[in-house]
C-alpha positions as CSV (number, residue, x, y, z in Angstrom):
1,M,58.7,82.8,63.0
2,K,61.3,80.4,64.3
3,V,64.9,81.2,65.1
4,F,67.8,79.0,64.2
5,K,71.3,79.7,65.5
6,F,74.5,78.1,64.1
7,G,77.8,78.5,65.9
8,G,81.3,78.8,64.5
9,A,82.0,75.1,64.6
10,S,79.1,74.5,62.2
11,V,80.5,76.9,59.6
12,K,84.3,76.3,60.1
13,D,84.8,75.4,56.4
14,A,82.9,74.9,53.1
15,A,81.6,71.5,54.2
16,G,80.1,73.1,57.2
17,V,78.3,75.8,55.1
18,K,77.0,73.1,52.8
19,N,75.7,71.1,55.8
20,I,73.8,74.2,57.1
21,V,71.9,74.3,53.7
22,R,71.2,70.6,54.1
23,V,69.8,71.2,57.6
24,L,67.6,74.0,56.4
25,Q,66.3,72.0,53.4
26,H,65.5,69.1,55.8
27,M,64.0,71.1,58.6
28,G,62.3,73.8,56.6
29,F,63.3,77.5,56.2
30,K,60.0,79.3,55.6
31,D,59.4,82.0,58.3
32,T,62.9,81.4,59.8
33,L,65.5,83.8,61.0
34,I,68.9,82.3,61.0
35,V,71.6,83.7,63.3
36,V,75.2,82.7,62.5
37,S,78.5,83.2,64.3
38,A,82.0,83.8,62.8
39,M,83.5,80.9,60.9
40,G,85.5,78.4,63.0
41,K,88.3,80.2,65.0
42,T,87.9,83.5,63.1
43,T,87.1,85.4,66.3
44,N,90.4,84.2,67.9
45,A,92.3,85.2,64.8
46,L,90.7,88.7,64.8
47,E,91.5,89.0,68.5
48,Q,95.1,88.5,67.4
49,V,94.8,91.3,64.9
50,V,93.7,93.6,67.8
51,H,96.5,92.4,70.0
52,S,99.0,93.1,67.2
53,F,97.5,96.6,66.6
54,F,98.4,97.5,70.2
55,E,101.6,95.6,70.7
56,N,103.2,95.3,67.3
57,K,101.6,97.5,64.8
58,H,103.7,96.4,61.8
59,K,102.3,92.9,62.3
60,Y,98.5,93.4,62.3
61,P,98.1,93.8,58.5
62,E,99.6,90.4,58.0
63,D,97.4,88.9,60.7
64,L,94.3,90.5,59.0
65,K,95.5,89.2,55.6
66,K,95.6,85.6,56.9
67,V,91.9,85.9,58.0
68,K,91.0,87.3,54.6
69,E,92.8,84.5,52.8
70,N,91.1,81.8,54.9
71,H,87.6,83.2,53.9
72,H,88.5,83.4,50.3
73,R,89.6,79.8,50.3
74,I,86.1,78.9,51.6
75,I,84.5,81.1,48.9
76,E,86.5,79.3,46.2
77,D,85.4,75.9,47.6
78,L,81.7,77.0,47.6
79,F,81.4,79.1,44.4
80,D,84.1,77.9,42.0
81,S,84.1,80.4,39.1
82,E,81.0,82.2,40.3
83,S,82.9,83.9,43.2
84,T,83.5,87.4,41.8
85,E,80.5,89.2,43.3
86,I,80.9,87.5,46.7
87,N,84.6,88.3,46.8
88,K,83.9,92.0,46.2
89,K,81.4,92.1,49.1
90,V,83.7,90.3,51.5
91,N,86.6,92.5,50.5
92,T,84.5,95.6,51.3
93,F,84.3,94.5,55.0
94,F,88.0,93.8,55.2
95,D,88.8,97.1,53.5
96,Y,86.7,98.9,56.1
97,V,88.5,97.4,59.0
98,S,91.9,98.0,57.4
99,T,91.0,101.7,56.8
100,F,89.6,102.0,60.3
101,L,92.8,100.7,61.9
102,Q,95.0,102.9,59.7
103,N,93.1,106.1,60.5
104,T,91.6,105.7,64.0
105,D,92.6,108.1,66.8
106,A,90.9,105.9,69.4
107,E,93.0,104.4,72.1
108,E,90.4,102.4,74.0
109,Y,91.2,98.7,73.5
110,S,87.6,97.5,73.9
111,L,86.2,100.0,71.3
112,I,88.8,98.9,68.7
113,Y,88.2,95.3,69.6
114,D,84.5,95.6,68.7
115,Q,85.1,97.3,65.4
116,V,87.6,94.6,64.3
117,V,86.2,91.3,65.8
118,S,82.7,92.0,64.5
119,L,84.1,91.5,61.0
120,G,83.9,87.7,61.5
121,E,80.1,87.6,61.7
122,L,79.5,90.1,58.9
123,V,81.7,88.0,56.5
124,S,80.4,84.6,57.5
125,T,76.7,85.6,57.0
126,T,77.5,87.3,53.7
127,I,79.1,84.1,52.4
128,I,76.3,81.8,53.7
129,S,73.6,84.1,52.4
130,H,75.0,83.9,48.9
131,Y,75.5,80.2,49.0
132,M,71.9,79.7,50.2
133,K,70.7,81.6,47.1
134,K,73.0,79.5,44.9
135,E,71.3,76.4,46.3
136,G,67.8,77.8,45.7
137,I,67.0,79.2,49.2
138,E,66.0,82.9,48.7
139,N,66.9,84.9,51.8
140,Y,67.3,88.4,53.1
141,W,70.7,89.4,54.6
142,L,69.9,91.5,57.7
143,D,72.6,93.6,59.3
144,A,72.2,93.0,63.1
145,R,73.6,96.4,63.8
146,D,70.4,97.9,62.3
147,C,68.4,95.9,64.9
148,I,70.4,95.3,68.1
149,K,70.7,98.7,69.9
150,T,73.1,98.9,72.8
151,D,75.0,101.3,75.1
152,D,78.8,101.9,74.6
153,Y,80.0,99.3,77.1
154,F,82.2,97.7,74.4
155,R,82.9,93.9,74.5
156,D,79.9,93.3,76.8
157,A,77.3,95.9,75.7
158,N,73.9,96.3,77.4
159,L,70.8,96.2,75.4
160,Y,68.3,99.0,74.8
161,W,65.3,96.7,74.7
162,T,62.6,99.0,73.5
163,A,64.7,100.4,70.6
164,T,65.9,97.0,69.7
165,E,62.4,95.4,69.7
166,L,61.0,98.2,67.4
167,A,64.0,98.0,65.0
168,I,63.7,94.2,64.7
169,K,60.0,94.3,64.0
170,K,60.5,96.9,61.4
171,E,63.4,95.1,59.6
172,V,61.9,91.7,59.7
173,K,58.3,92.6,58.7
174,G,57.2,91.0,55.4
175,K,60.2,88.8,55.0
176,S,60.2,85.0,55.2
177,T,63.8,83.7,55.4
178,L,66.4,85.9,56.9
179,I,70.1,85.5,57.9
180,S,71.7,87.8,60.4
181,Q,74.7,88.0,62.7
182,G,75.1,86.9,66.3
183,F,77.2,88.7,68.8
184,I,77.1,92.2,67.3
185,G,75.0,95.4,67.7
186,S,75.5,99.1,67.4
187,Y,75.7,102.2,69.5
188,S,74.1,105.4,68.1
189,N,74.3,103.9,64.6
190,E,78.0,104.9,64.4
191,L,80.0,102.3,66.3
192,T,79.7,98.5,66.3
193,T,79.4,96.8,69.7
194,T,79.6,93.2,70.8
195,L,77.5,91.4,73.4
196,G,80.2,89.3,75.1
197,R,82.2,86.3,73.9
198,E,79.9,83.5,72.7
199,G,77.1,86.1,72.5
200,S,75.5,84.7,69.4
201,D,73.1,82.6,71.4
202,Y,72.0,85.8,73.2
203,S,71.4,87.5,69.8
204,A,69.1,84.6,68.8
205,A,67.1,85.0,72.0
206,I,66.9,88.8,71.4
207,F,65.5,88.3,67.9
208,A,63.1,85.6,69.2
209,Y,61.8,87.8,72.0
210,A,61.2,90.8,69.7
211,L,59.4,88.6,67.2
212,G,57.4,86.4,69.7
213,A,59.0,83.5,68.0
214,H,57.6,79.9,68.1
215,S,61.0,78.5,69.2
216,V,64.7,78.9,69.2
217,T,67.0,76.1,68.1
218,I,70.7,76.3,68.8
219,W,72.6,73.9,66.4
220,K,75.8,72.6,68.0
221,D,78.6,70.0,67.4
222,V,77.3,68.1,70.5
223,P,74.0,66.1,70.7
224,G,72.5,68.7,73.1
225,V,73.2,70.0,76.7
226,L,75.5,67.5,78.4
227,N,76.2,67.2,82.1
228,G,79.8,68.3,81.4
229,D,81.9,69.7,78.6
230,P,83.3,66.6,76.8
231,R,86.6,68.5,76.2
232,N,87.1,68.4,80.0
233,F,85.1,65.4,81.2
234,N,84.8,61.8,80.0
235,D,81.5,59.8,79.8
236,T,79.2,62.8,79.7
237,V,75.4,62.3,79.8
238,L,72.8,64.0,77.5
239,L,70.2,66.0,79.4
240,N,66.9,65.3,77.7
241,Q,65.0,68.2,79.2
242,I,65.7,71.0,81.6
243,S,63.9,74.0,83.1
244,Y,64.7,77.6,82.3
245,R,65.7,78.1,85.9
246,E,68.2,75.2,85.9
247,A,69.6,76.2,82.5
248,I,70.1,79.8,83.9
249,E,71.9,78.3,86.9
250,L,74.2,76.2,84.7
251,A,74.9,79.1,82.3
252,F,75.7,81.4,85.3
253,Y,78.2,79.0,86.6
254,G,79.8,78.7,83.2
255,A,78.3,75.9,81.2
256,S,79.5,76.8,77.7
257,V,76.7,75.3,75.7
258,I,74.3,78.2,76.4
259,H,75.3,81.8,76.9
260,P,74.3,83.1,80.3
261,K,72.0,85.9,79.1
262,T,70.2,83.7,76.5
263,L,67.5,82.2,78.8
264,Q,66.2,85.4,80.4
265,P,64.3,86.9,77.3
266,L,63.1,83.4,76.3
267,Q,61.7,82.8,79.8
268,R,59.8,86.1,79.8
269,K,57.8,85.0,76.8
270,E,58.0,81.2,77.5
271,I,59.6,80.6,74.1
272,P,61.0,77.0,74.1
273,L,64.7,76.5,73.4
274,Y,66.1,73.4,71.7
275,V,69.8,72.5,71.6
276,K,70.4,70.0,68.8
277,S,73.2,68.5,66.8
278,F,73.8,69.9,63.3
279,E,75.3,66.6,62.4
280,N,72.2,64.6,63.3
281,P,69.3,67.1,63.0
282,D,66.6,64.4,63.6
283,D,67.9,63.5,67.0
284,P,65.8,65.1,69.8
285,G,68.6,67.0,71.6
286,T,67.7,68.9,74.7
287,A,64.5,70.8,75.3
288,V,64.6,73.8,77.6
289,S,61.2,75.2,78.7
290,K,59.1,76.2,81.6
291,G,58.8,73.8,84.5
292,K,60.7,71.0,82.9
293,T,62.6,68.9,85.5
294,L,66.2,67.9,84.9
295,D,66.1,64.6,83.1
296,P,68.1,62.6,84.0
297,L,68.9,64.0,87.4
298,V,72.7,63.7,87.4
299,P,75.5,65.8,88.7
300,C,76.5,68.5,86.2
301,Y,80.2,69.5,86.0
302,I,81.5,73.0,84.9
303,V,85.0,74.3,84.8
304,K,86.2,77.9,84.3
305,N,89.9,78.4,83.7
306,Q,92.1,81.5,83.8
307,Q,90.6,82.8,87.1
308,T,92.3,84.8,89.9
309,L,91.8,84.1,93.6
310,L,92.1,87.1,95.9
311,K,92.1,86.8,99.7
312,L,91.7,90.2,101.4
313,S,92.2,90.8,105.1
314,S,92.2,93.9,107.2
315,K,95.6,95.3,108.1
316,D,94.7,95.6,111.8
317,F,92.9,92.3,112.1
318,S,89.6,94.1,112.5
319,F,86.4,92.6,111.1
320,I,85.5,92.7,107.4
321,I,82.1,94.5,107.7
322,E,79.5,95.9,105.4
323,E,81.4,99.1,104.8
324,N,84.5,97.2,103.7
325,I,82.5,94.9,101.5
326,S,80.8,97.9,99.9
327,E,84.2,99.4,99.1
328,I,85.5,96.2,97.6
329,F,82.6,95.8,95.3
330,A,82.8,99.4,94.2
331,L,86.4,98.7,93.1
332,L,85.4,95.5,91.4
333,H,82.8,97.4,89.4
334,Q,85.2,100.2,88.6
335,Y,87.8,97.8,87.2
336,Q,85.3,95.7,85.4
337,M,85.9,92.4,87.2
338,R,83.5,89.5,86.9
339,V,83.0,87.9,90.3
340,E,82.7,84.1,90.1
341,M,82.6,83.1,93.7
342,I,82.9,84.8,97.2
343,Q,83.5,83.6,100.7
344,N,84.0,85.6,103.9
345,S,85.0,85.0,107.5
346,A,85.3,87.5,110.3
347,I,88.6,88.9,109.2
348,S,89.0,87.8,105.6
349,F,87.1,88.1,102.3
350,S,88.0,85.7,99.4
351,L,87.0,86.3,95.8
352,C,87.4,84.3,92.6
353,I,87.4,86.7,89.7
354,Y,87.9,86.8,85.9
355,D,90.1,89.7,84.6
356,K,88.4,90.0,81.2
357,Y,89.6,93.6,80.6
358,S,93.2,93.2,81.9
359,K,92.8,95.6,84.8
360,L,93.9,93.3,87.6
361,E,97.1,95.3,88.5
362,P,95.3,98.7,89.0
363,L,92.6,96.8,91.0
364,L,95.3,95.3,93.3
365,N,97.0,98.6,93.8
366,A,93.7,100.1,94.9
367,L,92.8,97.2,97.2
368,R,96.3,97.3,98.8
369,T,95.7,100.8,100.1
370,K,93.2,99.4,102.7
371,F,93.7,95.6,102.8
372,K,96.3,92.9,102.9
373,V,96.0,91.1,99.6
374,N,97.0,87.6,98.7
375,V,96.9,86.7,95.0
376,N,96.7,83.4,93.2
377,N,96.7,83.8,89.4
378,G,95.9,81.1,86.9
379,V,93.5,79.1,89.0
380,S,90.5,77.1,87.8
381,L,87.0,77.1,89.3
382,Y,85.1,73.8,89.3
383,T,81.4,73.7,89.9
384,I,79.1,70.7,90.5
385,R,75.4,71.2,90.3
386,H,73.3,68.5,92.1
387,F,76.4,67.0,93.6
388,D,76.6,63.8,95.5
389,K,79.5,62.1,97.3
390,P,80.9,60.2,94.3
391,A,80.8,63.5,92.3
392,I,82.8,65.3,95.0
393,N,85.3,62.5,95.1
394,F,85.6,62.5,91.3
395,I,86.5,66.1,91.2
396,K,88.9,65.9,94.1
397,N,90.7,63.0,92.4
398,M,91.2,64.7,89.1
399,V,92.3,68.2,90.2
400,G,95.3,69.8,91.7
401,E,95.6,71.5,95.1
402,I,92.2,72.9,96.3
403,L,92.6,76.5,97.5
404,L,89.0,77.2,98.4
405,E,85.9,75.1,98.8
406,Q,82.3,76.1,99.2
407,R,79.0,74.2,99.2
408,T,75.3,75.1,99.2
409,L,72.3,72.8,99.1
410,Q,72.7,71.9,95.4
411,T,76.0,73.3,94.4
412,A,79.6,72.6,95.3
413,Q,82.5,74.8,94.1
414,F,86.3,74.4,94.2
415,V,89.0,76.9,93.4
416,V,91.9,74.8,92.2
417,K,95.6,75.4,91.6
418,D,96.3,74.1,88.2
419,N,98.6,71.1,88.0
420,G,102.0,72.0,86.6
């Protein structure tokens, strides 16, 4: 079994769906499990539905209707007059979400988020599965929620590995070509969970691990893993090969081409990962596997936006010691903050954090009971792996005011105040 993963950019419209079928026909689809994301910007649109549900309830039905209409336009382009059956199936998913929002008593944002945003993957895979059959590719539509078993940490659920592995083997056994959803799982067979934004890569790795897959190929709108996101950096370079360890480092620091959790299960079973272009499937792309050196050895640039920089100091100018640091991290855990960078001195402790769950204010209130707290919102974190002097100068010349700088043997990081 091999695993293919197609992201939202590859299925943003009818032309993208048709191209997936061409890739499968060209590369082969026997003994293949295909993991697919939501179409285009659907996840963003569904996040707006959730936002409206909490902030402006009379608006969310219209937001949901727009998402539905967009998918029906894609269906019309793909199926013409043969769209009745697929329309009914897609409407079933939308009706479920609409009914859920009308009747739910839940007040937890993250729980409701997962029930709504997961709609994107369920609908996209349903449409693609039917189109594959229309084009002569028989396949089995697999509900990932029957396979990916998690806890109830909504929006970033943790996997129950043993239960997941058993469920995947049971559901996949005896089937040749399957299509399933990235990003989603389930808690106790009752509630849908998600694995974190851009978690479809991780889903592909989970399936591959459970099946002992031959390989995983992530199909992207870029030629492979580049040494920087072309949306942020010019003249990027394709990395031909890379080790698991280096890929994990890049993903940890925020390289968007691979989800941070993707590499760990693949590394455990030494399953090779390929990142290739769905526009040019014959191109070699990037190979990620055991012991591969970084080729070519060039600086790699990563940027994370929408960060918050905190500088904590003791109120009486005493040292920040182990007891204080322990208290700080307990609060970071309590308020679900992702720590991107830390730096400490004798009387101060600086953190660059990401407020994914919008709990910054209660965190600050808690910290201020014991520390002086200086806050810089809306900063960016730049990271250079394998930096050299020209790379450092390149970043310093392109960014705004540098608020914090830190270097290790192979990595340089800069917390930057955004220009304007």
